[in-house]
PyMOL Python script that loads the backbone (N, CA, C, O; Angstrom):
from pymol import cmd

cmd.read_pdbstr("""\
ATOM      1  N   UNK A   1     -14.780 -25.235  33.681  1.00  0.00           N
ATOM      2  CA  UNK A   1     -13.959 -24.080  33.382  1.00  0.00           C
ATOM      3  C   UNK A   1     -14.864 -22.964  32.877  1.00  0.00           C
ATOM      4  O   UNK A   1     -15.707 -23.180  32.006  1.00  0.00           O
ATOM      5  N   UNK A   2     -14.686 -21.803  33.417  1.00  0.00           N
ATOM      6  CA  UNK A   2     -15.537 -20.675  33.084  1.00  0.00           C
ATOM      7  C   UNK A   2     -15.045 -19.973  31.818  1.00  0.00           C
ATOM      8  O   UNK A   2     -13.844 -19.829  31.590  1.00  0.00           O
ATOM      9  N   UNK A   3     -16.000 -19.545  31.011  1.00  0.00           N
ATOM     10  CA  UNK A   3     -15.683 -18.788  29.797  1.00  0.00           C
ATOM     11  C   UNK A   3     -15.097 -17.427  30.151  1.00  0.00           C
ATOM     12  O   UNK A   3     -14.299 -16.878  29.392  1.00  0.00           O
ATOM     13  N   UNK A   4     -15.489 -16.882  31.299  1.00  0.00           N
ATOM     14  CA  UNK A   4     -15.083 -15.544  31.704  1.00  0.00           C
ATOM     15  C   UNK A   4     -13.862 -15.546  32.611  1.00  0.00           C
ATOM     16  O   UNK A   4     -13.559 -14.532  33.240  1.00  0.00           O
ATOM     17  N   UNK A   5     -13.164 -16.657  32.686  1.00  0.00           N
ATOM     18  CA  UNK A   5     -12.021 -16.780  33.571  1.00  0.00           C
ATOM     19  C   UNK A   5     -10.939 -15.762  33.229  1.00  0.00           C
ATOM     20  O   UNK A   5     -10.409 -15.105  34.125  1.00  0.00           O
ATOM     21  N   UNK A   6     -10.613 -15.625  31.982  1.00  0.00           N
ATOM     22  CA  UNK A   6      -9.565 -14.688  31.544  1.00  0.00           C
ATOM     23  C   UNK A   6     -10.182 -13.500  30.826  1.00  0.00           C
ATOM     24  O   UNK A   6      -9.685 -13.081  29.780  1.00  0.00           O
ATOM     25  N   UNK A   7     -11.241 -12.961  31.364  1.00  0.00           N
ATOM     26  CA  UNK A   7     -11.979 -11.887  30.705  1.00  0.00           C
ATOM     27  C   UNK A   7     -11.107 -10.655  30.481  1.00  0.00           C
ATOM     28  O   UNK A   7     -11.185 -10.044  29.415  1.00  0.00           O
ATOM     29  N   UNK A   8     -10.289 -10.276  31.445  1.00  0.00           N
ATOM     30  CA  UNK A   8      -9.442  -9.083  31.305  1.00  0.00           C
ATOM     31  C   UNK A   8      -8.433  -9.264  30.179  1.00  0.00           C
ATOM     32  O   UNK A   8      -8.216  -8.340  29.394  1.00  0.00           O
ATOM     33  N   UNK A   9      -7.817 -10.428  30.085  1.00  0.00           N
ATOM     34  CA  UNK A   9      -6.840 -10.691  29.028  1.00  0.00           C
ATOM     35  C   UNK A   9      -7.519 -10.702  27.665  1.00  0.00           C
ATOM     36  O   UNK A   9      -6.988 -10.154  26.699  1.00  0.00           O
ATOM     37  N   UNK A  10      -8.699 -11.330  27.585  1.00  0.00           N
ATOM     38  CA  UNK A  10      -9.433 -11.365  26.320  1.00  0.00           C
ATOM     39  C   UNK A  10      -9.861  -9.976  25.886  1.00  0.00           C
ATOM     40  O   UNK A  10      -9.814  -9.645  24.701  1.00  0.00           O
ATOM     41  N   UNK A  11     -10.280  -9.161  26.849  1.00  0.00           N
ATOM     42  CA  UNK A  11     -10.717  -7.805  26.524  1.00  0.00           C
ATOM     43  C   UNK A  11      -9.559  -6.979  26.010  1.00  0.00           C
ATOM     44  O   UNK A  11      -9.740  -6.166  25.104  1.00  0.00           O
ATOM     45  N   UNK A  12      -8.364  -7.169  26.569  1.00  0.00           N
ATOM     46  CA  UNK A  12      -7.179  -6.453  26.111  1.00  0.00           C
ATOM     47  C   UNK A  12      -6.850  -6.827  24.670  1.00  0.00           C
ATOM     48  O   UNK A  12      -6.553  -5.957  23.851  1.00  0.00           O
ATOM     49  N   UNK A  13      -6.901  -8.114  24.364  1.00  0.00           N
ATOM     50  CA  UNK A  13      -6.629  -8.579  23.000  1.00  0.00           C
ATOM     51  C   UNK A  13      -7.690  -8.051  22.050  1.00  0.00           C
ATOM     52  O   UNK A  13      -7.372  -7.601  20.949  1.00  0.00           O
ATOM     53  N   UNK A  14      -8.945  -8.101  22.466  1.00  0.00           N
ATOM     54  CA  UNK A  14     -10.022  -7.613  21.614  1.00  0.00           C
ATOM     55  C   UNK A  14      -9.884  -6.122  21.345  1.00  0.00           C
ATOM     56  O   UNK A  14     -10.161  -5.672  20.233  1.00  0.00           O
ATOM     57  N   UNK A  15      -9.461  -5.346  22.337  1.00  0.00           N
ATOM     58  CA  UNK A  15      -9.265  -3.901  22.139  1.00  0.00           C
ATOM     59  C   UNK A  15      -8.114  -3.655  21.159  1.00  0.00           C
ATOM     60  O   UNK A  15      -8.185  -2.741  20.337  1.00  0.00           O
ATOM     61  N   UNK A  16      -7.059  -4.466  21.246  1.00  0.00           N
ATOM     62  CA  UNK A  16      -5.951  -4.329  20.303  1.00  0.00           C
ATOM     63  C   UNK A  16      -6.411  -4.668  18.889  1.00  0.00           C
ATOM     64  O   UNK A  16      -6.076  -3.974  17.929  1.00  0.00           O
ATOM     65  N   UNK A  17      -7.184  -5.744  18.780  1.00  0.00           N
ATOM     66  CA  UNK A  17      -7.703  -6.130  17.463  1.00  0.00           C
ATOM     67  C   UNK A  17      -8.612  -5.053  16.894  1.00  0.00           C
ATOM     68  O   UNK A  17      -8.557  -4.762  15.699  1.00  0.00           O
ATOM     69  N   UNK A  18      -9.442  -4.463  17.733  1.00  0.00           N
ATOM     70  CA  UNK A  18     -10.334  -3.392  17.286  1.00  0.00           C
ATOM     71  C   UNK A  18      -9.536  -2.186  16.810  1.00  0.00           C
ATOM     72  O   UNK A  18      -9.854  -1.598  15.777  1.00  0.00           O
ATOM     73  N   UNK A  19      -8.507  -1.819  17.555  1.00  0.00           N
ATOM     74  CA  UNK A  19      -7.679  -0.673  17.165  1.00  0.00           C
ATOM     75  C   UNK A  19      -6.988  -0.942  15.831  1.00  0.00           C
ATOM     76  O   UNK A  19      -6.916  -0.061  14.975  1.00  0.00           O
ATOM     77  N   UNK A  20      -6.483  -2.159  15.659  1.00  0.00           N
ATOM     78  CA  UNK A  20      -5.825  -2.506  14.394  1.00  0.00           C
ATOM     79  C   UNK A  20      -6.825  -2.513  13.244  1.00  0.00           C
ATOM     80  O   UNK A  20      -6.512  -2.053  12.146  1.00  0.00           O
ATOM     81  N   UNK A  21      -8.021  -3.029  13.486  1.00  0.00           N
ATOM     82  CA  UNK A  21      -9.045  -3.062  12.453  1.00  0.00           C
ATOM     83  C   UNK A  21      -9.482  -1.649  12.061  1.00  0.00           C
ATOM     84  O   UNK A  21      -9.693  -1.367  10.881  1.00  0.00           O
ATOM     85  N   UNK A  22      -9.617  -0.764  13.052  1.00  0.00           N
ATOM     86  CA  UNK A  22      -9.985   0.626  12.762  1.00  0.00           C
ATOM     87  C   UNK A  22      -8.911   1.316  11.949  1.00  0.00           C
ATOM     88  O   UNK A  22      -9.218   2.053  11.013  1.00  0.00           O
ATOM     89  N   UNK A  23      -7.643   1.085  12.298  1.00  0.00           N
ATOM     90  CA  UNK A  23      -6.541   1.694  11.559  1.00  0.00           C
ATOM     91  C   UNK A  23      -6.507   1.171  10.121  1.00  0.00           C
ATOM     92  O   UNK A  23      -6.285   1.940   9.186  1.00  0.00           O
ATOM     93  N   UNK A  24      -6.725  -0.126   9.945  1.00  0.00           N
ATOM     94  CA  UNK A  24      -6.740  -0.697   8.600  1.00  0.00           C
ATOM     95  C   UNK A  24      -7.892  -0.136   7.779  1.00  0.00           C
ATOM     96  O   UNK A  24      -7.726   0.156   6.594  1.00  0.00           O
ATOM     97  N   UNK A  25      -9.054   0.018   8.396  1.00  0.00           N
ATOM     98  CA  UNK A  25     -10.203   0.599   7.705  1.00  0.00           C
ATOM     99  C   UNK A  25      -9.910   2.031   7.269  1.00  0.00           C
ATOM    100  O   UNK A  25     -10.270   2.422   6.159  1.00  0.00           O
ATOM    101  N   UNK A  26      -9.267   2.811   8.118  1.00  0.00           N
ATOM    102  CA  UNK A  26      -8.899   4.185   7.759  1.00  0.00           C
ATOM    103  C   UNK A  26      -7.930   4.200   6.586  1.00  0.00           C
ATOM    104  O   UNK A  26      -8.053   5.031   5.686  1.00  0.00           O
ATOM    105  N   UNK A  27      -6.962   3.278   6.592  1.00  0.00           N
ATOM    106  CA  UNK A  27      -5.981   3.234   5.509  1.00  0.00           C
ATOM    107  C   UNK A  27      -6.640   2.838   4.189  1.00  0.00           C
ATOM    108  O   UNK A  27      -6.336   3.420   3.148  1.00  0.00           O
ATOM    109  N   UNK A  28      -7.530   1.864   4.222  1.00  0.00           N
ATOM    110  CA  UNK A  28      -8.221   1.425   3.011  1.00  0.00           C
ATOM    111  C   UNK A  28      -9.143   2.528   2.496  1.00  0.00           C
ATOM    112  O   UNK A  28      -9.229   2.756   1.290  1.00  0.00           O
ATOM    113  N   UNK A  29      -9.831   3.210   3.412  1.00  0.00           N
ATOM    114  CA  UNK A  29     -10.708   4.319   3.010  1.00  0.00           C
ATOM    115  C   UNK A  29      -9.904   5.449   2.378  1.00  0.00           C
ATOM    116  O   UNK A  29     -10.329   6.038   1.385  1.00  0.00           O
ATOM    117  N   UNK A  30      -8.748   5.748   2.952  1.00  0.00           N
ATOM    118  CA  UNK A  30      -7.888   6.798   2.395  1.00  0.00           C
ATOM    119  C   UNK A  30      -7.407   6.407   1.000  1.00  0.00           C
ATOM    120  O   UNK A  30      -7.417   7.230   0.084  1.00  0.00           O
ATOM    121  N   UNK A  31      -6.986   5.149   0.836  1.00  0.00           N
ATOM    122  CA  UNK A  31      -6.534   4.674  -0.472  1.00  0.00           C
ATOM    123  C   UNK A  31      -7.657   4.775  -1.501  1.00  0.00           C
ATOM    124  O   UNK A  31      -7.442   5.247  -2.618  1.00  0.00           O
ATOM    125  N   UNK A  32      -8.848   4.333  -1.125  1.00  0.00           N
ATOM    126  CA  UNK A  32     -10.000   4.401  -2.021  1.00  0.00           C
ATOM    127  C   UNK A  32     -10.287   5.849  -2.420  1.00  0.00           C
ATOM    128  O   UNK A  32     -10.505   6.132  -3.598  1.00  0.00           O
ATOM    129  N   UNK A  33     -10.290   6.763  -1.457  1.00  0.00           N
ATOM    130  CA  UNK A  33     -10.583   8.170  -1.754  1.00  0.00           C
ATOM    131  C   UNK A  33      -9.527   8.790  -2.658  1.00  0.00           C
ATOM    132  O   UNK A  33      -9.861   9.596  -3.527  1.00  0.00           O
ATOM    133  N   UNK A  34      -8.255   8.428  -2.471  1.00  0.00           N
ATOM    134  CA  UNK A  34      -7.203   8.953  -3.348  1.00  0.00           C
ATOM    135  C   UNK A  34      -7.353   8.414  -4.767  1.00  0.00           C
ATOM    136  O   UNK A  34      -7.144   9.149  -5.731  1.00  0.00           O
ATOM    137  N   UNK A  35      -7.711   7.142  -4.904  1.00  0.00           N
ATOM    138  CA  UNK A  35      -7.927   6.560  -6.234  1.00  0.00           C
ATOM    139  C   UNK A  35      -9.093   7.244  -6.929  1.00  0.00           C
ATOM    140  O   UNK A  35      -8.990   7.632  -8.093  1.00  0.00           O
ATOM    141  N   UNK A  36     -10.198   7.392  -6.216  1.00  0.00           N
ATOM    142  CA  UNK A  36     -11.386   8.026  -6.804  1.00  0.00           C
ATOM    143  C   UNK A  36     -11.061   9.446  -7.249  1.00  0.00           C
ATOM    144  O   UNK A  36     -11.399   9.848  -8.362  1.00  0.00           O
ATOM    145  N   UNK A  37     -10.412  10.192  -6.386  1.00  0.00           N
ATOM    146  CA  UNK A  37     -10.091  11.586  -6.708  1.00  0.00           C
ATOM    147  C   UNK A  37      -9.172  11.680  -7.928  1.00  0.00           C
ATOM    148  O   UNK A  37      -9.429  12.453  -8.851  1.00  0.00           O
ATOM    149  N   UNK A  38      -8.113  10.894  -7.921  1.00  0.00           N
ATOM    150  CA  UNK A  38      -7.138  10.948  -9.003  1.00  0.00           C
ATOM    151  C   UNK A  38      -7.724  10.478 -10.326  1.00  0.00           C
ATOM    152  O   UNK A  38      -7.601  11.167 -11.339  1.00  0.00           O
ATOM    153  N   UNK A  39      -8.360   9.313 -10.328  1.00  0.00           N
ATOM    154  CA  UNK A  39      -8.860   8.743 -11.580  1.00  0.00           C
ATOM    155  C   UNK A  39     -10.088   9.492 -12.101  1.00  0.00           C
ATOM    156  O   UNK A  39     -10.282   9.588 -13.313  1.00  0.00           O
ATOM    157  N   UNK A  40     -10.902  10.014 -11.217  1.00  0.00           N
ATOM    158  CA  UNK A  40     -12.073  10.786 -11.654  1.00  0.00           C
ATOM    159  C   UNK A  40     -11.626  12.044 -12.391  1.00  0.00           C
ATOM    160  O   UNK A  40     -12.161  12.373 -13.450  1.00  0.00           O
ATOM    161  N   UNK A  41     -10.649  12.741 -11.829  1.00  0.00           N
ATOM    162  CA  UNK A  41     -10.204  13.978 -12.476  1.00  0.00           C
ATOM    163  C   UNK A  41      -9.496  13.711 -13.802  1.00  0.00           C
ATOM    164  O   UNK A  41      -9.530  14.556 -14.696  1.00  0.00           O
ATOM    165  N   UNK A  42      -8.859  12.555 -13.945  1.00  0.00           N
ATOM    166  CA  UNK A  42      -8.144  12.230 -15.182  1.00  0.00           C
ATOM    167  C   UNK A  42      -9.050  11.670 -16.275  1.00  0.00           C
ATOM    168  O   UNK A  42      -8.793  11.886 -17.459  1.00  0.00           O
ATOM    169  N   UNK A  43     -10.105  10.956 -15.893  1.00  0.00           N
ATOM    170  CA  UNK A  43     -10.855  10.162 -16.870  1.00  0.00           C
ATOM    171  C   UNK A  43     -12.259  10.659 -17.179  1.00  0.00           C
ATOM    172  O   UNK A  43     -12.823  10.306 -18.215  1.00  0.00           O
ATOM    173  N   UNK A  44     -12.824  11.461 -16.311  1.00  0.00           N
ATOM    174  CA  UNK A  44     -14.220  11.849 -16.499  1.00  0.00           C
ATOM    175  C   UNK A  44     -14.291  13.363 -16.674  1.00  0.00           C
ATOM    176  O   UNK A  44     -13.805  14.108 -15.824  1.00  0.00           O
ATOM    177  N   UNK A  45     -14.894  13.822 -17.772  1.00  0.00           N
ATOM    178  CA  UNK A  45     -14.984  15.265 -18.005  1.00  0.00           C
ATOM    179  C   UNK A  45     -15.834  15.962 -16.940  1.00  0.00           C
ATOM    180  O   UNK A  45     -16.651  15.338 -16.264  1.00  0.00           O
ATOM    181  N   UNK A  46     -15.618  17.262 -16.812  1.00  0.00           N
ATOM    182  CA  UNK A  46     -16.329  18.052 -15.799  1.00  0.00           C
ATOM    183  C   UNK A  46     -17.830  18.108 -16.052  1.00  0.00           C
ATOM    184  O   UNK A  46     -18.626  18.161 -15.115  1.00  0.00           O
ATOM    185  N   UNK A  47     -18.203  18.095 -17.314  1.00  0.00           N
ATOM    186  CA  UNK A  47     -19.633  18.116 -17.649  1.00  0.00           C
ATOM    187  C   UNK A  47     -20.059  16.722 -18.078  1.00  0.00           C
ATOM    188  O   UNK A  47     -19.482  16.138 -18.995  1.00  0.00           O
ATOM    189  N   UNK A  48     -21.060  16.204 -17.415  1.00  0.00           N
ATOM    190  CA  UNK A  48     -21.555  14.861 -17.719  1.00  0.00           C
ATOM    191  C   UNK A  48     -22.519  14.924 -18.902  1.00  0.00           C
ATOM    192  O   UNK A  48     -23.433  15.748 -18.932  1.00  0.00           O
ATOM    193  N   UNK A  49     -22.298  14.043 -19.870  1.00  0.00           N
ATOM    194  CA  UNK A  49     -23.167  13.961 -21.037  1.00  0.00           C
ATOM    195  C   UNK A  49     -24.174  12.837 -20.848  1.00  0.00           C
ATOM    196  O   UNK A  49     -25.341  12.969 -21.216  1.00  0.00           O
ATOM    197  N   UNK A  50     -23.717  11.734 -20.274  1.00  0.00           N
ATOM    198  CA  UNK A  50     -24.548  10.557 -20.071  1.00  0.00           C
ATOM    199  C   UNK A  50     -24.604  10.212 -18.586  1.00  0.00           C
ATOM    200  O   UNK A  50     -23.762  10.653 -17.803  1.00  0.00           O
ATOM    201  N   UNK A  51     -25.599   9.425 -18.210  1.00  0.00           N
ATOM    202  CA  UNK A  51     -25.727   9.001 -16.825  1.00  0.00           C
ATOM    203  C   UNK A  51     -24.726   7.935 -16.426  1.00  0.00           C
ATOM    204  O   UNK A  51     -24.344   7.833 -15.261  1.00  0.00           O
ATOM    205  N   UNK A  52     -24.302   7.138 -17.403  1.00  0.00           N
ATOM    206  CA  UNK A  52     -23.343   6.063 -17.160  1.00  0.00           C
ATOM    207  C   UNK A  52     -22.022   6.402 -17.829  1.00  0.00           C
ATOM    208  O   UNK A  52     -21.945   7.285 -18.683  1.00  0.00           O
ATOM    209  N   UNK A  53     -20.973   5.673 -17.417  1.00  0.00           N
ATOM    210  CA  UNK A  53     -19.681   5.850 -18.074  1.00  0.00           C
ATOM    211  C   UNK A  53     -19.754   5.318 -19.498  1.00  0.00           C
ATOM    212  O   UNK A  53     -20.369   4.283 -19.758  1.00  0.00           O
ATOM    213  N   UNK A  54     -19.118   6.041 -20.419  1.00  0.00           N
ATOM    214  CA  UNK A  54     -19.017   5.484 -21.767  1.00  0.00           C
ATOM    215  C   UNK A  54     -17.803   4.550 -21.808  1.00  0.00           C
ATOM    216  O   UNK A  54     -17.057   4.463 -20.832  1.00  0.00           O
ATOM    217  N   UNK A  55     -17.606   3.864 -22.912  1.00  0.00           N
ATOM    218  CA  UNK A  55     -16.542   2.856 -23.004  1.00  0.00           C
ATOM    219  C   UNK A  55     -15.162   3.469 -22.770  1.00  0.00           C
ATOM    220  O   UNK A  55     -14.339   2.881 -22.068  1.00  0.00           O
ATOM    221  N   UNK A  56     -14.904   4.628 -23.343  1.00  0.00           N
ATOM    222  CA  UNK A  56     -13.599   5.274 -23.176  1.00  0.00           C
ATOM    223  C   UNK A  56     -13.321   5.649 -21.733  1.00  0.00           C
ATOM    224  O   UNK A  56     -12.205   5.474 -21.244  1.00  0.00           O
ATOM    225  N   UNK A  57     -14.342   6.170 -21.048  1.00  0.00           N
ATOM    226  CA  UNK A  57     -14.175   6.534 -19.633  1.00  0.00           C
ATOM    227  C   UNK A  57     -13.941   5.291 -18.772  1.00  0.00           C
ATOM    228  O   UNK A  57     -13.108   5.302 -17.865  1.00  0.00           O
ATOM    229  N   UNK A  58     -14.683   4.220 -19.064  1.00  0.00           N
ATOM    230  CA  UNK A  58     -14.535   2.986 -18.293  1.00  0.00           C
ATOM    231  C   UNK A  58     -13.139   2.386 -18.470  1.00  0.00           C
ATOM    232  O   UNK A  58     -12.526   1.931 -17.504  1.00  0.00           O
ATOM    233  N   UNK A  59     -12.645   2.389 -19.701  1.00  0.00           N
ATOM    234  CA  UNK A  59     -11.300   1.869 -19.964  1.00  0.00           C
ATOM    235  C   UNK A  59     -10.258   2.737 -19.258  1.00  0.00           C
ATOM    236  O   UNK A  59      -9.308   2.219 -18.672  1.00  0.00           O
ATOM    237  N   UNK A  60     -10.436   4.037 -19.315  1.00  0.00           N
ATOM    238  CA  UNK A  60      -9.515   4.956 -18.647  1.00  0.00           C
ATOM    239  C   UNK A  60      -9.491   4.702 -17.144  1.00  0.00           C
ATOM    240  O   UNK A  60      -8.419   4.658 -16.540  1.00  0.00           O
ATOM    241  N   UNK A  61     -10.658   4.536 -16.542  1.00  0.00           N
ATOM    242  CA  UNK A  61     -10.749   4.261 -15.107  1.00  0.00           C
ATOM    243  C   UNK A  61     -10.040   2.948 -14.775  1.00  0.00           C
ATOM    244  O   UNK A  61      -9.279   2.885 -13.809  1.00  0.00           O
ATOM    245  N   UNK A  62     -10.283   1.903 -15.565  1.00  0.00           N
ATOM    246  CA  UNK A  62      -9.633   0.605 -15.329  1.00  0.00           C
ATOM    247  C   UNK A  62      -8.115   0.733 -15.364  1.00  0.00           C
ATOM    248  O   UNK A  62      -7.417   0.216 -14.492  1.00  0.00           O
ATOM    249  N   UNK A  63      -7.616   1.422 -16.374  1.00  0.00           N
ATOM    250  CA  UNK A  63      -6.161   1.592 -16.503  1.00  0.00           C
ATOM    251  C   UNK A  63      -5.601   2.450 -15.376  1.00  0.00           C
ATOM    252  O   UNK A  63      -4.534   2.157 -14.837  1.00  0.00           O
ATOM    253  N   UNK A  64      -6.313   3.494 -15.027  1.00  0.00           N
ATOM    254  CA  UNK A  64      -5.864   4.392 -13.971  1.00  0.00           C
ATOM    255  C   UNK A  64      -5.748   3.652 -12.635  1.00  0.00           C
ATOM    256  O   UNK A  64      -4.753   3.800 -11.925  1.00  0.00           O
ATOM    257  N   UNK A  65      -6.756   2.865 -12.300  1.00  0.00           N
ATOM    258  CA  UNK A  65      -6.741   2.114 -11.046  1.00  0.00           C
ATOM    259  C   UNK A  65      -5.614   1.083 -11.064  1.00  0.00           C
ATOM    260  O   UNK A  65      -4.918   0.909 -10.063  1.00  0.00           O
ATOM    261  N   UNK A  66      -5.430   0.404 -12.186  1.00  0.00           N
ATOM    262  CA  UNK A  66      -4.354  -0.585 -12.293  1.00  0.00           C
ATOM    263  C   UNK A  66      -2.987   0.079 -12.111  1.00  0.00           C
ATOM    264  O   UNK A  66      -2.129  -0.448 -11.402  1.00  0.00           O
ATOM    265  N   UNK A  67      -2.785   1.231 -12.748  1.00  0.00           N
ATOM    266  CA  UNK A  67      -1.520   1.954 -12.605  1.00  0.00           C
ATOM    267  C   UNK A  67      -1.327   2.437 -11.177  1.00  0.00           C
ATOM    268  O   UNK A  67      -0.218   2.393 -10.646  1.00  0.00           O
ATOM    269  N   UNK A  68      -2.402   2.897 -10.557  1.00  0.00           N
ATOM    270  CA  UNK A  68      -2.317   3.386  -9.181  1.00  0.00           C
ATOM    271  C   UNK A  68      -1.822   2.267  -8.266  1.00  0.00           C
ATOM    272  O   UNK A  68      -0.924   2.483  -7.451  1.00  0.00           O
ATOM    273  N   UNK A  69      -2.408   1.066  -8.398  1.00  0.00           N
ATOM    274  CA  UNK A  69      -1.992  -0.060  -7.566  1.00  0.00           C
ATOM    275  C   UNK A  69      -0.574  -0.511  -7.886  1.00  0.00           C
ATOM    276  O   UNK A  69       0.181  -0.882  -6.987  1.00  0.00           O
ATOM    277  N   UNK A  70      -0.212  -0.480  -9.164  1.00  0.00           N
ATOM    278  CA  UNK A  70       1.135  -0.871  -9.561  1.00  0.00           C
ATOM    279  C   UNK A  70       2.179   0.065  -8.948  1.00  0.00           C
ATOM    280  O   UNK A  70       3.190  -0.390  -8.413  1.00  0.00           O
ATOM    281  N   UNK A  71       1.931   1.359  -9.029  1.00  0.00           N
ATOM    282  CA  UNK A  71       2.854   2.337  -8.455  1.00  0.00           C
ATOM    283  C   UNK A  71       2.878   2.215  -6.928  1.00  0.00           C
ATOM    284  O   UNK A  71       3.943   2.288  -6.314  1.00  0.00           O
ATOM    285  N   UNK A  72       1.719   2.031  -6.326  1.00  0.00           N
ATOM    286  CA  UNK A  72       1.639   1.880  -4.878  1.00  0.00           C
ATOM    287  C   UNK A  72       2.458   0.672  -4.417  1.00  0.00           C
ATOM    288  O   UNK A  72       3.164   0.744  -3.411  1.00  0.00           O
ATOM    289  N   UNK A  73       2.361  -0.433  -5.154  1.00  0.00           N
ATOM    290  CA  UNK A  73       3.124  -1.642  -4.832  1.00  0.00           C
ATOM    291  C   UNK A  73       4.620  -1.392  -4.996  1.00  0.00           C
ATOM    292  O   UNK A  73       5.412  -1.801  -4.148  1.00  0.00           O
ATOM    293  N   UNK A  74       5.009  -0.724  -6.076  1.00  0.00           N
ATOM    294  CA  UNK A  74       6.429  -0.439  -6.322  1.00  0.00           C
ATOM    295  C   UNK A  74       7.014   0.453  -5.241  1.00  0.00           C
ATOM    296  O   UNK A  74       8.127   0.214  -4.773  1.00  0.00           O
ATOM    297  N   UNK A  75       6.280   1.471  -4.843  1.00  0.00           N
ATOM    298  CA  UNK A  75       6.753   2.378  -3.798  1.00  0.00           C
ATOM    299  C   UNK A  75       6.874   1.629  -2.475  1.00  0.00           C
ATOM    300  O   UNK A  75       7.857   1.804  -1.754  1.00  0.00           O
ATOM    301  N   UNK A  76       5.888   0.800  -2.148  1.00  0.00           N
ATOM    302  CA  UNK A  76       5.949   0.017  -0.921  1.00  0.00           C
ATOM    303  C   UNK A  76       7.147  -0.914  -0.892  1.00  0.00           C
ATOM    304  O   UNK A  76       7.816  -1.038   0.134  1.00  0.00           O
ATOM    305  N   UNK A  77       7.424  -1.574  -2.017  1.00  0.00           N
ATOM    306  CA  UNK A  77       8.581  -2.464  -2.118  1.00  0.00           C
ATOM    307  C   UNK A  77       9.872  -1.694  -1.936  1.00  0.00           C
ATOM    308  O   UNK A  77      10.770  -2.137  -1.220  1.00  0.00           O
ATOM    309  N   UNK A  78       9.967  -0.547  -2.579  1.00  0.00           N
ATOM    310  CA  UNK A  78      11.178   0.276  -2.477  1.00  0.00           C
ATOM    311  C   UNK A  78      11.386   0.762  -1.045  1.00  0.00           C
ATOM    312  O   UNK A  78      12.511   0.756  -0.546  1.00  0.00           O
ATOM    313  N   UNK A  79      10.313   1.181  -0.383  1.00  0.00           N
ATOM    314  CA  UNK A  79      10.438   1.634   1.006  1.00  0.00           C
ATOM    315  C   UNK A  79      10.878   0.497   1.918  1.00  0.00           C
ATOM    316  O   UNK A  79      11.677   0.711   2.829  1.00  0.00           O
ATOM    317  N   UNK A  80      10.367  -0.709   1.684  1.00  0.00           N
ATOM    318  CA  UNK A  80      10.788  -1.856   2.479  1.00  0.00           C
ATOM    319  C   UNK A  80      12.265  -2.162   2.260  1.00  0.00           C
ATOM    320  O   UNK A  80      12.982  -2.471   3.211  1.00  0.00           O
ATOM    321  N   UNK A  81      12.724  -2.079   1.008  1.00  0.00           N
ATOM    322  CA  UNK A  81      14.129  -2.297   0.723  1.00  0.00           C
ATOM    323  C   UNK A  81      15.000  -1.256   1.405  1.00  0.00           C
ATOM    324  O   UNK A  81      16.052  -1.578   1.956  1.00  0.00           O
ATOM    325  N   UNK A  82      14.561  -0.015   1.364  1.00  0.00           N
ATOM    326  CA  UNK A  82      15.340   1.059   1.989  1.00  0.00           C
ATOM    327  C   UNK A  82      15.383   0.901   3.505  1.00  0.00           C
ATOM    328  O   UNK A  82      16.427   1.113   4.121  1.00  0.00           O
ATOM    329  N   UNK A  83      14.266   0.534   4.104  1.00  0.00           N
ATOM    330  CA  UNK A  83      14.255   0.381   5.565  1.00  0.00           C
ATOM    331  C   UNK A  83      15.056  -0.857   5.969  1.00  0.00           C
ATOM    332  O   UNK A  83      15.689  -0.858   7.025  1.00  0.00           O
ATOM    333  N   UNK A  84      15.040  -1.898   5.158  1.00  0.00           N
ATOM    334  CA  UNK A  84      15.818  -3.102   5.447  1.00  0.00           C
ATOM    335  C   UNK A  84      17.308  -2.873   5.329  1.00  0.00           C
ATOM    336  O   UNK A  84      18.098  -3.511   6.025  1.00  0.00           O
ATOM    337  N   UNK A  85      17.697  -1.961   4.447  1.00  0.00           N
ATOM    338  CA  UNK A  85      19.125  -1.654   4.252  1.00  0.00           C
ATOM    339  C   UNK A  85      19.603  -0.573   5.193  1.00  0.00           C
ATOM    340  O   UNK A  85      20.789  -0.242   5.212  1.00  0.00           O
ATOM    341  N   UNK A  86      18.687  -0.017   5.975  1.00  0.00           N
ATOM    342  CA  UNK A  86      19.075   1.028   6.930  1.00  0.00           C
ATOM    343  C   UNK A  86      19.255   2.386   6.305  1.00  0.00           C
ATOM    344  O   UNK A  86      19.858   3.271   6.912  1.00  0.00           O
ATOM    345  N   UNK A  87      18.745   2.572   5.103  1.00  0.00           N
ATOM    346  CA  UNK A  87      18.849   3.855   4.423  1.00  0.00           C
ATOM    347  C   UNK A  87      17.776   4.809   4.929  1.00  0.00           C
ATOM    348  O   UNK A  87      16.674   4.376   5.264  1.00  0.00           O
ATOM    349  N   UNK A  88      18.087   6.114   4.988  1.00  0.00           N
ATOM    350  CA  UNK A  88      17.060   7.072   5.401  1.00  0.00           C
ATOM    351  C   UNK A  88      15.972   7.195   4.335  1.00  0.00           C
ATOM    352  O   UNK A  88      16.248   7.162   3.136  1.00  0.00           O
ATOM    353  N   UNK A  89      14.737   7.337   4.797  1.00  0.00           N
ATOM    354  CA  UNK A  89      13.628   7.446   3.849  1.00  0.00           C
ATOM    355  C   UNK A  89      13.308   8.855   3.561  1.00  0.00           C
ATOM    356  O   UNK A  89      12.398   9.135   2.781  1.00  0.00           O
TER     357      UNK A  89
END
""", "prot")
cmd.dss("prot")
cmd.show_as("cartoon", "prot")
cmd.util.cbc("prot")
cmd.orient("prot")
């Protein structure tokens, strides 16, 4: 049995997987950039005093990221509930 017997079918599946992987990468990159932008502006002053984050800035960043994910999860759950109930979004 040849490995290349169903090459066209395999290539179609691989192209679909690649497209899905690219879309997921874009979504993760967008999420990361929104977190960085939001938490940086909230937690780090415009003028840098030290090269590294101080304890207060690090704690602020940790809390900000945790809240961002918590809100993101809550919104996603609510949207799923609304779409499942047939409500307009």
